[in-house]
mmCIF file of the N, C-alpha and C atoms, coordinates in Angstrom:
data_MODEL
# 
_entry.id   MODEL 
# 
loop_
_atom_site.group_PDB 
_atom_site.id 
_atom_site.type_symbol 
_atom_site.label_atom_id 
_atom_site.label_alt_id 
_atom_site.label_comp_id 
_atom_site.label_asym_id 
_atom_site.label_entity_id 
_atom_site.label_seq_id 
_atom_site.pdbx_PDB_ins_code 
_atom_site.Cartn_x 
_atom_site.Cartn_y 
_atom_site.Cartn_z 
_atom_site.occupancy 
_atom_site.B_iso_or_equiv 
_atom_site.pdbx_formal_charge 
_atom_site.auth_seq_id 
_atom_site.auth_comp_id 
_atom_site.auth_asym_id 
_atom_site.auth_atom_id 
_atom_site.pdbx_PDB_model_num 
ATOM 1   N N  . MET A 1 1  ? -31.008 -94.565  -167.386 1.00 0.00 ? 1  MET A N  1 
ATOM 2   C CA . MET A 1 1  ? -30.802 -94.061  -165.777 1.00 0.00 ? 1  MET A CA 1 
ATOM 3   C C  . MET A 1 1  ? -30.929 -94.770  -164.547 1.00 0.00 ? 1  MET A C  1 
ATOM 4   N N  . SER A 1 2  ? -30.362 -95.347  -163.834 1.00 0.00 ? 2  SER A N  1 
ATOM 5   C CA . SER A 1 2  ? -30.192 -96.061  -162.481 1.00 0.00 ? 2  SER A CA 1 
ATOM 6   C C  . SER A 1 2  ? -30.381 -94.478  -161.462 1.00 0.00 ? 2  SER A C  1 
ATOM 7   N N  . VAL A 1 3  ? -30.972 -94.940  -160.633 1.00 0.00 ? 3  VAL A N  1 
ATOM 8   C CA . VAL A 1 3  ? -31.734 -93.980  -159.207 1.00 0.00 ? 3  VAL A CA 1 
ATOM 9   C C  . VAL A 1 3  ? -30.323 -95.214  -158.136 1.00 0.00 ? 3  VAL A C  1 
ATOM 10  N N  . THR A 1 4  ? -30.149 -94.254  -156.752 1.00 0.00 ? 4  THR A N  1 
ATOM 11  C CA . THR A 1 4  ? -29.109 -94.970  -156.099 1.00 0.00 ? 4  THR A CA 1 
ATOM 12  C C  . THR A 1 4  ? -30.289 -94.998  -153.980 1.00 0.00 ? 4  THR A C  1 
ATOM 13  N N  . CYS A 1 5  ? -30.305 -95.710  -154.225 1.00 0.00 ? 5  CYS A N  1 
ATOM 14  C CA . CYS A 1 5  ? -31.244 -95.298  -152.897 1.00 0.00 ? 5  CYS A CA 1 
ATOM 15  C C  . CYS A 1 5  ? -30.322 -95.253  -151.423 1.00 0.00 ? 5  CYS A C  1 
ATOM 16  N N  . PRO A 1 6  ? -30.806 -93.853  -150.606 1.00 0.00 ? 6  PRO A N  1 
ATOM 17  C CA . PRO A 1 6  ? -28.857 -93.538  -149.635 1.00 0.00 ? 6  PRO A CA 1 
ATOM 18  C C  . PRO A 1 6  ? -29.313 -95.290  -148.920 1.00 0.00 ? 6  PRO A C  1 
ATOM 19  N N  . PRO A 1 7  ? -28.980 -95.635  -148.171 1.00 0.00 ? 7  PRO A N  1 
ATOM 20  C CA . PRO A 1 7  ? -28.469 -97.109  -147.095 1.00 0.00 ? 7  PRO A CA 1 
ATOM 21  C C  . PRO A 1 7  ? -29.489 -96.748  -145.885 1.00 0.00 ? 7  PRO A C  1 
ATOM 22  N N  . PRO A 1 8  ? -30.216 -97.271  -145.515 1.00 0.00 ? 8  PRO A N  1 
ATOM 23  C CA . PRO A 1 8  ? -31.076 -97.227  -144.525 1.00 0.00 ? 8  PRO A CA 1 
ATOM 24  C C  . PRO A 1 8  ? -30.065 -97.057  -143.042 1.00 0.00 ? 8  PRO A C  1 
ATOM 25  N N  . GLY A 1 9  ? -31.157 -96.056  -142.526 1.00 0.00 ? 9  GLY A N  1 
ATOM 26  C CA . GLY A 1 9  ? -31.006 -95.316  -141.368 1.00 0.00 ? 9  GLY A CA 1 
ATOM 27  C C  . GLY A 1 9  ? -30.283 -96.545  -139.974 1.00 0.00 ? 9  GLY A C  1 
ATOM 28  N N  . PRO A 1 10 ? -29.621 -96.507  -138.993 1.00 0.00 ? 10 PRO A N  1 
ATOM 29  C CA . PRO A 1 10 ? -29.756 -97.643  -138.002 1.00 0.00 ? 10 PRO A CA 1 
ATOM 30  C C  . PRO A 1 10 ? -30.668 -98.068  -137.340 1.00 0.00 ? 10 PRO A C  1 
ATOM 31  N N  . VAL A 1 11 ? -30.592 -99.552  -137.175 1.00 0.00 ? 11 VAL A N  1 
ATOM 32  C CA . VAL A 1 11 ? -32.248 -99.432  -136.166 1.00 0.00 ? 11 VAL A CA 1 
ATOM 33  C C  . VAL A 1 11 ? -31.839 -99.376  -134.855 1.00 0.00 ? 11 VAL A C  1 
ATOM 34  N N  . SER A 1 12 ? -32.872 -98.595  -134.734 1.00 0.00 ? 12 SER A N  1 
ATOM 35  C CA . SER A 1 12 ? -32.833 -98.161  -132.967 1.00 0.00 ? 12 SER A CA 1 
ATOM 36  C C  . SER A 1 12 ? -33.599 -99.625  -132.124 1.00 0.00 ? 12 SER A C  1 
ATOM 37  N N  . LEU A 1 13 ? -33.173 -99.360  -131.103 1.00 0.00 ? 13 LEU A N  1 
ATOM 38  C CA . LEU A 1 13 ? -32.798 -100.127 -130.138 1.00 0.00 ? 13 LEU A CA 1 
ATOM 39  C C  . LEU A 1 13 ? -34.029 -100.185 -128.706 1.00 0.00 ? 13 LEU A C  1 
ATOM 40  N N  . VAL A 1 14 ? -34.641 -99.011  -129.254 1.00 0.00 ? 14 VAL A N  1 
ATOM 41  C CA . VAL A 1 14 ? -35.295 -97.974  -128.312 1.00 0.00 ? 14 VAL A CA 1 
ATOM 42  C C  . VAL A 1 14 ? -36.816 -98.239  -128.727 1.00 0.00 ? 14 VAL A C  1 
ATOM 43  N N  . LYS A 1 15 ? -37.459 -99.182  -128.327 1.00 0.00 ? 15 LYS A N  1 
ATOM 44  C CA . LYS A 1 15 ? -38.857 -99.792  -128.842 1.00 0.00 ? 15 LYS A CA 1 
ATOM 45  C C  . LYS A 1 15 ? -39.726 -98.080  -128.037 1.00 0.00 ? 15 LYS A C  1 
ATOM 46  N N  . SER A 1 16 ? -40.871 -98.358  -129.181 1.00 0.00 ? 16 SER A N  1 
ATOM 47  C CA . SER A 1 16 ? -41.634 -97.000  -129.215 1.00 0.00 ? 16 SER A CA 1 
ATOM 48  C C  . SER A 1 16 ? -42.575 -96.820  -127.379 1.00 0.00 ? 16 SER A C  1 
ATOM 49  N N  . PRO A 1 17 ? -43.192 -96.229  -126.885 1.00 0.00 ? 17 PRO A N  1 
ATOM 50  C CA . PRO A 1 17 ? -43.989 -96.724  -125.438 1.00 0.00 ? 17 PRO A CA 1 
ATOM 51  C C  . PRO A 1 17 ? -45.325 -96.508  -126.091 1.00 0.00 ? 17 PRO A C  1 
ATOM 52  N N  . CYS A 1 18 ? -45.908 -96.452  -127.557 1.00 0.00 ? 18 CYS A N  1 
ATOM 53  C CA . CYS A 1 18 ? -46.525 -96.896  -128.100 1.00 0.00 ? 18 CYS A CA 1 
ATOM 54  C C  . CYS A 1 18 ? -47.950 -97.862  -127.544 1.00 0.00 ? 18 CYS A C  1 
ATOM 55  N N  . ILE A 1 19 ? -49.186 -98.153  -126.691 1.00 0.00 ? 19 ILE A N  1 
ATOM 56  C CA . ILE A 1 19 ? -49.692 -99.146  -126.742 1.00 0.00 ? 19 ILE A CA 1 
ATOM 57  C C  . ILE A 1 19 ? -51.063 -99.073  -127.914 1.00 0.00 ? 19 ILE A C  1 
ATOM 58  N N  . ASN A 1 20 ? -51.416 -98.702  -128.107 1.00 0.00 ? 20 ASN A N  1 
ATOM 59  C CA . ASN A 1 20 ? -52.014 -98.685  -129.380 1.00 0.00 ? 20 ASN A CA 1 
ATOM 60  C C  . ASN A 1 20 ? -53.449 -97.569  -128.786 1.00 0.00 ? 20 ASN A C  1 
ATOM 61  N N  . ILE A 1 21 ? -53.213 -96.818  -128.020 1.00 0.00 ? 21 ILE A N  1 
ATOM 62  C CA . ILE A 1 21 ? -54.577 -96.148  -127.567 1.00 0.00 ? 21 ILE A CA 1 
ATOM 63  C C  . ILE A 1 21 ? -54.580 -94.892  -127.967 1.00 0.00 ? 21 ILE A C  1 
ATOM 64  N N  . CYS A 1 22 ? -54.725 -94.715  -128.820 1.00 0.00 ? 22 CYS A N  1 
ATOM 65  C CA . CYS A 1 22 ? -54.299 -93.001  -129.885 1.00 0.00 ? 22 CYS A CA 1 
ATOM 66  C C  . CYS A 1 22 ? -55.275 -91.994  -129.544 1.00 0.00 ? 22 CYS A C  1 
ATOM 67  N N  . ARG A 1 23 ? -55.215 -91.188  -128.532 1.00 0.00 ? 23 ARG A N  1 
ATOM 68  C CA . ARG A 1 23 ? -56.436 -90.625  -127.546 1.00 0.00 ? 23 ARG A CA 1 
ATOM 69  C C  . ARG A 1 23 ? -55.950 -90.168  -127.202 1.00 0.00 ? 23 ARG A C  1 
ATOM 70  N N  . MET A 1 24 ? -56.388 -88.098  -127.799 1.00 0.00 ? 24 MET A N  1 
ATOM 71  C CA . MET A 1 24 ? -55.064 -87.284  -126.341 1.00 0.00 ? 24 MET A CA 1 
ATOM 72  C C  . MET A 1 24 ? -55.946 -86.539  -125.751 1.00 0.00 ? 24 MET A C  1 
ATOM 73  N N  . HIS A 1 25 ? -55.457 -86.222  -124.668 1.00 0.00 ? 25 HIS A N  1 
ATOM 74  C CA . HIS A 1 25 ? -56.228 -85.754  -123.227 1.00 0.00 ? 25 HIS A CA 1 
ATOM 75  C C  . HIS A 1 25 ? -56.138 -84.656  -123.607 1.00 0.00 ? 25 HIS A C  1 
ATOM 76  N N  . ALA A 1 26 ? -57.443 -83.438  -123.739 1.00 0.00 ? 26 ALA A N  1 
ATOM 77  C CA . ALA A 1 26 ? -57.315 -82.868  -123.872 1.00 0.00 ? 26 ALA A CA 1 
ATOM 78  C C  . ALA A 1 26 ? -56.619 -80.919  -123.224 1.00 0.00 ? 26 ALA A C  1 
ATOM 79  N N  . PRO A 1 27 ? -56.657 -81.337  -121.753 1.00 0.00 ? 27 PRO A N  1 
ATOM 80  C CA . PRO A 1 27 ? -56.120 -81.011  -120.784 1.00 0.00 ? 27 PRO A CA 1 
ATOM 81  C C  . PRO A 1 27 ? -54.287 -80.690  -120.664 1.00 0.00 ? 27 PRO A C  1 
ATOM 82  N N  . THR A 1 28 ? -54.738 -81.614  -121.197 1.00 0.00 ? 28 THR A N  1 
ATOM 83  C CA . THR A 1 28 ? -52.505 -81.786  -121.507 1.00 0.00 ? 28 THR A CA 1 
ATOM 84  C C  . THR A 1 28 ? -52.257 -82.050  -122.126 1.00 0.00 ? 28 THR A C  1 
ATOM 85  N N  . GLY A 1 29 ? -52.618 -82.278  -123.372 1.00 0.00 ? 29 GLY A N  1 
ATOM 86  C CA . GLY A 1 29 ? -52.382 -82.523  -124.796 1.00 0.00 ? 29 GLY A CA 1 
ATOM 87  C C  . GLY A 1 29 ? -51.040 -83.920  -124.540 1.00 0.00 ? 29 GLY A C  1 
ATOM 88  N N  . TRP A 1 30 ? -51.611 -84.632  -124.015 1.00 0.00 ? 30 TRP A N  1 
ATOM 89  C CA . TRP A 1 30 ? -50.761 -85.648  -123.972 1.00 0.00 ? 30 TRP A CA 1 
ATOM 90  C C  . TRP A 1 30 ? -51.457 -86.942  -124.049 1.00 0.00 ? 30 TRP A C  1 
ATOM 91  N N  . CYS A 1 31 ? -51.125 -87.977  -124.376 1.00 0.00 ? 31 CYS A N  1 
ATOM 92  C CA . CYS A 1 31 ? -51.308 -89.249  -125.690 1.00 0.00 ? 31 CYS A CA 1 
ATOM 93  C C  . CYS A 1 31 ? -52.000 -90.167  -123.904 1.00 0.00 ? 31 CYS A C  1 
ATOM 94  N N  . GLU A 1 32 ? -53.285 -90.565  -124.693 1.00 0.00 ? 32 GLU A N  1 
ATOM 95  C CA . GLU A 1 32 ? -53.544 -91.481  -123.207 1.00 0.00 ? 32 GLU A CA 1 
ATOM 96  C C  . GLU A 1 32 ? -53.341 -92.228  -122.631 1.00 0.00 ? 32 GLU A C  1 
ATOM 97  N N  . GLY A 1 33 ? -52.835 -93.351  -123.950 1.00 0.00 ? 33 GLY A N  1 
ATOM 98  C CA . GLY A 1 33 ? -52.002 -94.399  -124.082 1.00 0.00 ? 33 GLY A CA 1 
ATOM 99  C C  . GLY A 1 33 ? -50.404 -94.652  -123.852 1.00 0.00 ? 33 GLY A C  1 
ATOM 100 N N  . CYS A 1 34 ? -50.015 -93.181  -124.413 1.00 0.00 ? 34 CYS A N  1 
ATOM 101 C CA . CYS A 1 34 ? -48.610 -93.045  -123.786 1.00 0.00 ? 34 CYS A CA 1 
ATOM 102 C C  . CYS A 1 34 ? -48.132 -92.226  -123.437 1.00 0.00 ? 34 CYS A C  1 
ATOM 103 N N  . ALA A 1 35 ? -48.763 -91.600  -122.978 1.00 0.00 ? 35 ALA A N  1 
ATOM 104 C CA . ALA A 1 35 ? -48.040 -90.049  -122.336 1.00 0.00 ? 35 ALA A CA 1 
ATOM 105 C C  . ALA A 1 35 ? -47.179 -89.057  -123.440 1.00 0.00 ? 35 ALA A C  1 
ATOM 106 N N  . ARG A 1 36 ? -47.189 -89.365  -124.410 1.00 0.00 ? 36 ARG A N  1 
ATOM 107 C CA . ARG A 1 36 ? -46.355 -88.005  -125.491 1.00 0.00 ? 36 ARG A CA 1 
ATOM 108 C C  . ARG A 1 36 ? -47.000 -86.939  -126.231 1.00 0.00 ? 36 ARG A C  1 
ATOM 109 N N  . THR A 1 37 ? -46.406 -85.820  -126.841 1.00 0.00 ? 37 THR A N  1 
ATOM 110 C CA . THR A 1 37 ? -47.343 -85.542  -127.106 1.00 0.00 ? 37 THR A CA 1 
ATOM 111 C C  . THR A 1 37 ? -47.491 -85.570  -128.642 1.00 0.00 ? 37 THR A C  1 
ATOM 112 N N  . ILE A 1 38 ? -47.952 -84.874  -129.723 1.00 0.00 ? 38 ILE A N  1 
ATOM 113 C CA . ILE A 1 38 ? -48.362 -84.921  -131.049 1.00 0.00 ? 38 ILE A CA 1 
ATOM 114 C C  . ILE A 1 38 ? -46.727 -84.920  -131.062 1.00 0.00 ? 38 ILE A C  1 
ATOM 115 N N  . GLU A 1 39 ? -45.644 -83.642  -130.912 1.00 0.00 ? 39 GLU A N  1 
ATOM 116 C CA . GLU A 1 39 ? -44.699 -83.486  -131.997 1.00 0.00 ? 39 GLU A CA 1 
ATOM 117 C C  . GLU A 1 39 ? -43.688 -84.883  -130.904 1.00 0.00 ? 39 GLU A C  1 
ATOM 118 N N  . GLU A 1 40 ? -43.846 -85.194  -130.078 1.00 0.00 ? 40 GLU A N  1 
ATOM 119 C CA . GLU A 1 40 ? -43.162 -86.533  -129.728 1.00 0.00 ? 40 GLU A CA 1 
ATOM 120 C C  . GLU A 1 40 ? -43.449 -87.590  -131.241 1.00 0.00 ? 40 GLU A C  1 
ATOM 121 N N  . ILE A 1 41 ? -44.850 -87.530  -130.854 1.00 0.00 ? 41 ILE A N  1 
ATOM 122 C CA . ILE A 1 41 ? -45.115 -89.054  -131.689 1.00 0.00 ? 41 ILE A CA 1 
ATOM 123 C C  . ILE A 1 41 ? -44.859 -89.412  -132.866 1.00 0.00 ? 41 ILE A C  1 
ATOM 124 N N  . THR A 1 42 ? -45.265 -87.706  -133.764 1.00 0.00 ? 42 THR A N  1 
ATOM 125 C CA . THR A 1 42 ? -44.552 -87.593  -134.548 1.00 0.00 ? 42 THR A CA 1 
ATOM 126 C C  . THR A 1 42 ? -42.393 -87.455  -135.258 1.00 0.00 ? 42 THR A C  1 
ATOM 127 N N  . ALA A 1 43 ? -41.818 -87.635  -134.173 1.00 0.00 ? 43 ALA A N  1 
ATOM 128 C CA . ALA A 1 43 ? -41.012 -87.110  -134.423 1.00 0.00 ? 43 ALA A CA 1 
ATOM 129 C C  . ALA A 1 43 ? -40.562 -88.790  -134.001 1.00 0.00 ? 43 ALA A C  1 
ATOM 130 N N  . TRP A 1 44 ? -40.425 -89.335  -133.769 1.00 0.00 ? 44 TRP A N  1 
ATOM 131 C CA . TRP A 1 44 ? -40.210 -90.205  -132.793 1.00 0.00 ? 44 TRP A CA 1 
ATOM 132 C C  . TRP A 1 44 ? -39.649 -91.604  -134.397 1.00 0.00 ? 44 TRP A C  1 
ATOM 133 N N  . SER A 1 45 ? -40.394 -91.187  -135.783 1.00 0.00 ? 45 SER A N  1 
ATOM 134 C CA . SER A 1 45 ? -39.860 -92.092  -136.714 1.00 0.00 ? 45 SER A CA 1 
ATOM 135 C C  . SER A 1 45 ? -38.284 -91.929  -137.011 1.00 0.00 ? 45 SER A C  1 
ATOM 136 N N  . ARG A 1 46 ? -38.123 -90.361  -136.987 1.00 0.00 ? 46 ARG A N  1 
ATOM 137 C CA . ARG A 1 46 ? -37.166 -90.181  -137.742 1.00 0.00 ? 46 ARG A CA 1 
ATOM 138 C C  . ARG A 1 46 ? -35.992 -89.682  -136.358 1.00 0.00 ? 46 ARG A C  1 
ATOM 139 N N  . ALA A 1 47 ? -36.290 -90.155  -134.932 1.00 0.00 ? 47 ALA A N  1 
ATOM 140 C CA . ALA A 1 47 ? -35.727 -89.762  -133.701 1.00 0.00 ? 47 ALA A CA 1 
ATOM 141 C C  . ALA A 1 47 ? -34.375 -90.570  -134.266 1.00 0.00 ? 47 ALA A C  1 
ATOM 142 N N  . ASP A 1 48 ? -33.108 -90.310  -133.783 1.00 0.00 ? 48 ASP A N  1 
ATOM 143 C CA . ASP A 1 48 ? -32.240 -91.038  -132.819 1.00 0.00 ? 48 ASP A CA 1 
ATOM 144 C C  . ASP A 1 48 ? -32.164 -91.692  -131.351 1.00 0.00 ? 48 ASP A C  1 
ATOM 145 N N  . ASP A 1 49 ? -32.029 -92.421  -131.260 1.00 0.00 ? 49 ASP A N  1 
ATOM 146 C CA . ASP A 1 49 ? -31.697 -92.694  -129.613 1.00 0.00 ? 49 ASP A CA 1 
ATOM 147 C C  . ASP A 1 49 ? -31.595 -92.588  -128.303 1.00 0.00 ? 49 ASP A C  1 
ATOM 148 N N  . ALA A 1 50 ? -30.933 -91.574  -128.574 1.00 0.00 ? 50 ALA A N  1 
ATOM 149 C CA . ALA A 1 50 ? -30.472 -90.600  -127.222 1.00 0.00 ? 50 ALA A CA 1 
ATOM 150 C C  . ALA A 1 50 ? -31.942 -89.526  -127.274 1.00 0.00 ? 50 ALA A C  1 
ATOM 151 N N  . THR A 1 51 ? -32.088 -89.178  -128.689 1.00 0.00 ? 51 THR A N  1 
ATOM 152 C CA . THR A 1 51 ? -33.983 -88.451  -128.285 1.00 0.00 ? 51 THR A CA 1 
ATOM 153 C C  . THR A 1 51 ? -35.161 -89.167  -128.009 1.00 0.00 ? 51 THR A C  1 
ATOM 154 N N  . ARG A 1 52 ? -34.727 -90.210  -128.121 1.00 0.00 ? 52 ARG A N  1 
ATOM 155 C CA . ARG A 1 52 ? -35.757 -91.098  -128.344 1.00 0.00 ? 52 ARG A CA 1 
ATOM 156 C C  . ARG A 1 52 ? -35.892 -91.366  -126.196 1.00 0.00 ? 52 ARG A C  1 
ATOM 157 N N  . LEU A 1 53 ? -34.640 -91.918  -126.341 1.00 0.00 ? 53 LEU A N  1 
ATOM 158 C CA . LEU A 1 53 ? -34.563 -92.036  -124.431 1.00 0.00 ? 53 LEU A CA 1 
ATOM 159 C C  . LEU A 1 53 ? -35.216 -90.498  -123.657 1.00 0.00 ? 53 LEU A C  1 
ATOM 160 N N  . ALA A 1 54 ? -35.307 -88.831  -124.674 1.00 0.00 ? 54 ALA A N  1 
ATOM 161 C CA . ALA A 1 54 ? -34.721 -87.969  -123.443 1.00 0.00 ? 54 ALA A CA 1 
ATOM 162 C C  . ALA A 1 54 ? -36.505 -88.134  -123.757 1.00 0.00 ? 54 ALA A C  1 
ATOM 163 N N  . ILE A 1 55 ? -36.955 -88.572  -124.547 1.00 0.00 ? 55 ILE A N  1 
ATOM 164 C CA . ILE A 1 55 ? -38.787 -88.288  -124.467 1.00 0.00 ? 55 ILE A CA 1 
ATOM 165 C C  . ILE A 1 55 ? -38.904 -89.762  -123.643 1.00 0.00 ? 55 ILE A C  1 
ATOM 166 N N  . LEU A 1 56 ? -38.672 -90.557  -123.294 1.00 0.00 ? 56 LEU A N  1 
ATOM 167 C CA . LEU A 1 56 ? -38.843 -91.275  -122.512 1.00 0.00 ? 56 LEU A CA 1 
ATOM 168 C C  . LEU A 1 56 ? -38.909 -91.095  -121.283 1.00 0.00 ? 56 LEU A C  1 
ATOM 169 N N  . ALA A 1 57 ? -37.713 -90.718  -121.360 1.00 0.00 ? 57 ALA A N  1 
ATOM 170 C CA . ALA A 1 57 ? -37.577 -90.236  -119.211 1.00 0.00 ? 57 ALA A CA 1 
ATOM 171 C C  . ALA A 1 57 ? -38.398 -88.686  -118.873 1.00 0.00 ? 57 ALA A C  1 
ATOM 172 N N  . ARG A 1 58 ? -39.287 -88.294  -119.913 1.00 0.00 ? 58 ARG A N  1 
ATOM 173 C CA . ARG A 1 58 ? -40.030 -87.564  -119.616 1.00 0.00 ? 58 ARG A CA 1 
ATOM 174 C C  . ARG A 1 58 ? -42.044 -88.375  -119.248 1.00 0.00 ? 58 ARG A C  1 
ATOM 175 N N  . LEU A 1 59 ? -41.917 -89.511  -119.581 1.00 0.00 ? 59 LEU A N  1 
ATOM 176 C CA . LEU A 1 59 ? -43.453 -89.792  -120.026 1.00 0.00 ? 59 LEU A CA 1 
ATOM 177 C C  . LEU A 1 59 ? -44.368 -90.404  -117.966 1.00 0.00 ? 59 LEU A C  1 
ATOM 178 N N  . PRO A 1 60 ? -42.857 -90.785  -117.636 1.00 0.00 ? 60 PRO A N  1 
ATOM 179 C CA . PRO A 1 60 ? -43.740 -91.412  -115.860 1.00 0.00 ? 60 PRO A CA 1 
ATOM 180 C C  . PRO A 1 60 ? -43.763 -90.213  -115.210 1.00 0.00 ? 60 PRO A C  1 
ATOM 181 N N  . GLU A 1 61 ? -43.101 -89.319  -114.789 1.00 0.00 ? 61 GLU A N  1 
ATOM 182 C CA . GLU A 1 61 ? -44.045 -88.536  -114.345 1.00 0.00 ? 61 GLU A CA 1 
ATOM 183 C C  . GLU A 1 61 ? -45.378 -87.609  -115.093 1.00 0.00 ? 61 GLU A C  1 
ATOM 184 N N  . ARG A 1 62 ? -45.906 -87.844  -116.662 1.00 0.00 ? 62 ARG A N  1 
ATOM 185 C CA . ARG A 1 62 ? -46.769 -87.530  -117.168 1.00 0.00 ? 62 ARG A CA 1 
ATOM 186 C C  . ARG A 1 62 ? -48.289 -88.678  -117.167 1.00 0.00 ? 62 ARG A C  1 
ATOM 187 N N  . ARG A 1 63 ? -47.854 -89.795  -117.152 1.00 0.00 ? 63 ARG A N  1 
ATOM 188 C CA . ARG A 1 63 ? -48.204 -90.939  -116.506 1.00 0.00 ? 63 ARG A CA 1 
ATOM 189 C C  . ARG A 1 63 ? -48.774 -90.910  -115.202 1.00 0.00 ? 63 ARG A C  1 
ATOM 190 N N  . VAL A 1 64 ? -47.972 -89.940  -114.071 1.00 0.00 ? 64 VAL A N  1 
ATOM 191 C CA . VAL A 1 64 ? -48.716 -90.069  -113.099 1.00 0.00 ? 64 VAL A CA 1 
ATOM 192 C C  . VAL A 1 64 ? -49.267 -89.486  -113.086 1.00 0.00 ? 64 VAL A C  1 
ATOM 193 N N  . LEU A 1 65 ? -49.940 -88.076  -113.454 1.00 0.00 ? 65 LEU A N  1 
ATOM 194 C CA . LEU A 1 65 ? -51.264 -86.861  -113.707 1.00 0.00 ? 65 LEU A CA 1 
ATOM 195 C C  . LEU A 1 65 ? -51.509 -87.454  -114.493 1.00 0.00 ? 65 LEU A C  1 
ATOM 196 N N  . LEU A 1 66 ? -51.746 -88.271  -115.399 1.00 0.00 ? 66 LEU A N  1 
ATOM 197 C CA . LEU A 1 66 ? -52.386 -88.573  -116.264 1.00 0.00 ? 66 LEU A CA 1 
ATOM 198 C C  . LEU A 1 66 ? -53.802 -89.683  -115.477 1.00 0.00 ? 66 LEU A C  1 
ATOM 199 N N  . VAL A 1 67 ? -52.937 -90.323  -114.319 1.00 0.00 ? 67 VAL A N  1 
ATOM 200 C CA . VAL A 1 67 ? -53.518 -91.748  -113.579 1.00 0.00 ? 67 VAL A CA 1 
ATOM 201 C C  . VAL A 1 67 ? -54.585 -90.721  -112.704 1.00 0.00 ? 67 VAL A C  1 
ATOM 202 N N  . GLU A 1 68 ? -54.034 -89.838  -112.620 1.00 0.00 ? 68 GLU A N  1 
ATOM 203 C CA . GLU A 1 68 ? -53.993 -88.857  -110.915 1.00 0.00 ? 68 GLU A CA 1 
ATOM 204 C C  . GLU A 1 68 ? -56.040 -88.195  -111.885 1.00 0.00 ? 68 GLU A C  1 
ATOM 205 N N  . GLN A 1 69 ? -55.687 -88.237  -112.796 1.00 0.00 ? 69 GLN A N  1 
ATOM 206 C CA . GLN A 1 69 ? -57.011 -87.261  -113.620 1.00 0.00 ? 69 GLN A CA 1 
ATOM 207 C C  . GLN A 1 69 ? -58.165 -87.967  -114.803 1.00 0.00 ? 69 GLN A C  1 
ATOM 208 N N  . GLY A 1 70 ? -57.600 -89.604  -113.762 1.00 0.00 ? 70 GLY A N  1 
ATOM 209 C CA . GLY A 1 70 ? -58.834 -90.677  -114.287 1.00 0.00 ? 70 GLY A CA 1 
ATOM 210 C C  . GLY A 1 70 ? -58.477 -91.580  -115.505 1.00 0.00 ? 70 GLY A C  1 
ATOM 211 N N  . VAL A 1 71 ? -56.990 -91.122  -115.720 1.00 0.00 ? 71 VAL A N  1 
ATOM 212 C CA . VAL A 1 71 ? -57.229 -91.265  -117.039 1.00 0.00 ? 71 VAL A CA 1 
ATOM 213 C C  . VAL A 1 71 ? -56.587 -92.807  -117.228 1.00 0.00 ? 71 VAL A C  1 
ATOM 214 N N  . PHE A 1 72 ? -56.761 -94.028  -116.591 1.00 0.00 ? 72 PHE A N  1 
ATOM 215 C CA . PHE A 1 72 ? -56.716 -95.126  -116.501 1.00 0.00 ? 72 PHE A CA 1 
ATOM 216 C C  . PHE A 1 72 ? -55.951 -95.727  -117.448 1.00 0.00 ? 72 PHE A C  1 
ATOM 217 N N  . SER A 1 73 ? -55.870 -95.413  -118.674 1.00 0.00 ? 73 SER A N  1 
ATOM 218 C CA . SER A 1 73 ? -54.560 -96.290  -120.328 1.00 0.00 ? 73 SER A CA 1 
ATOM 219 C C  . SER A 1 73 ? -53.744 -96.096  -119.984 1.00 0.00 ? 73 SER A C  1 
ATOM 220 N N  . ALA A 1 74 ? -52.974 -95.110  -119.069 1.00 0.00 ? 74 ALA A N  1 
ATOM 221 C CA . ALA A 1 74 ? -51.854 -95.067  -118.706 1.00 0.00 ? 74 ALA A CA 1 
ATOM 222 C C  . ALA A 1 74 ? -50.901 -95.320  -117.456 1.00 0.00 ? 74 ALA A C  1 
ATOM 223 N N  . ALA A 1 75 ? -52.128 -96.180  -117.035 1.00 0.00 ? 75 ALA A N  1 
ATOM 224 C CA . ALA A 1 75 ? -51.577 -96.599  -115.730 1.00 0.00 ? 75 ALA A CA 1 
ATOM 225 C C  . ALA A 1 75 ? -50.588 -97.644  -115.984 1.00 0.00 ? 75 ALA A C  1 
ATOM 226 N N  . GLU A 1 76 ? -50.457 -98.328  -117.248 1.00 0.00 ? 76 GLU A N  1 
ATOM 227 C CA . GLU A 1 76 ? -49.559 -99.582  -117.386 1.00 0.00 ? 76 GLU A CA 1 
ATOM 228 C C  . GLU A 1 76 ? -48.983 -99.124  -118.577 1.00 0.00 ? 76 GLU A C  1 
ATOM 229 N N  . PRO A 1 77 ? -47.631 -98.595  -117.752 1.00 0.00 ? 77 PRO A N  1 
ATOM 230 C CA . PRO A 1 77 ? -46.788 -98.163  -118.604 1.00 0.00 ? 77 PRO A CA 1 
ATOM 231 C C  . PRO A 1 77 ? -45.930 -99.463  -119.938 1.00 0.00 ? 77 PRO A C  1 
ATOM 232 N N  . SER A 1 78 ? -45.651 -99.156  -120.778 1.00 0.00 ? 78 SER A N  1 
ATOM 233 C CA . SER A 1 78 ? -45.424 -100.375 -121.385 1.00 0.00 ? 78 SER A CA 1 
ATOM 234 C C  . SER A 1 78 ? -44.209 -100.408 -121.353 1.00 0.00 ? 78 SER A C  1 
ATOM 235 N N  . SER A 1 79 ? -43.504 -101.327 -121.272 1.00 0.00 ? 79 SER A N  1 
ATOM 236 C CA . SER A 1 79 ? -41.224 -100.999 -121.058 1.00 0.00 ? 79 SER A CA 1 
ATOM 237 C C  . SER A 1 79 ? -40.848 -100.352 -122.259 1.00 0.00 ? 79 SER A C  1 
ATOM 238 N N  . PRO A 1 80 ? -39.659 -100.120 -122.028 1.00 0.00 ? 80 PRO A N  1 
ATOM 239 C CA . PRO A 1 80 ? -38.815 -99.137  -123.028 1.00 0.00 ? 80 PRO A CA 1 
ATOM 240 C C  . PRO A 1 80 ? -37.806 -100.770 -123.842 1.00 0.00 ? 80 PRO A C  1 
# 
């Protein structure tokens, strides 16, 4: 009996904002490196490009708040 694997999904053109600083900021619930929530981080690998772009659109405002709170790892956002 042979098993056929489904074809791989389309390759995403939207890069992850992860900068390998994976620490959650307790007061906000956002990652100190990329400013995403745990839910956004875990959903990223199976998200389509529209969902990824929606997540990315929320990050600049969050980064500003993190910087204001002294979380400097968010000061240099990665490029999309």
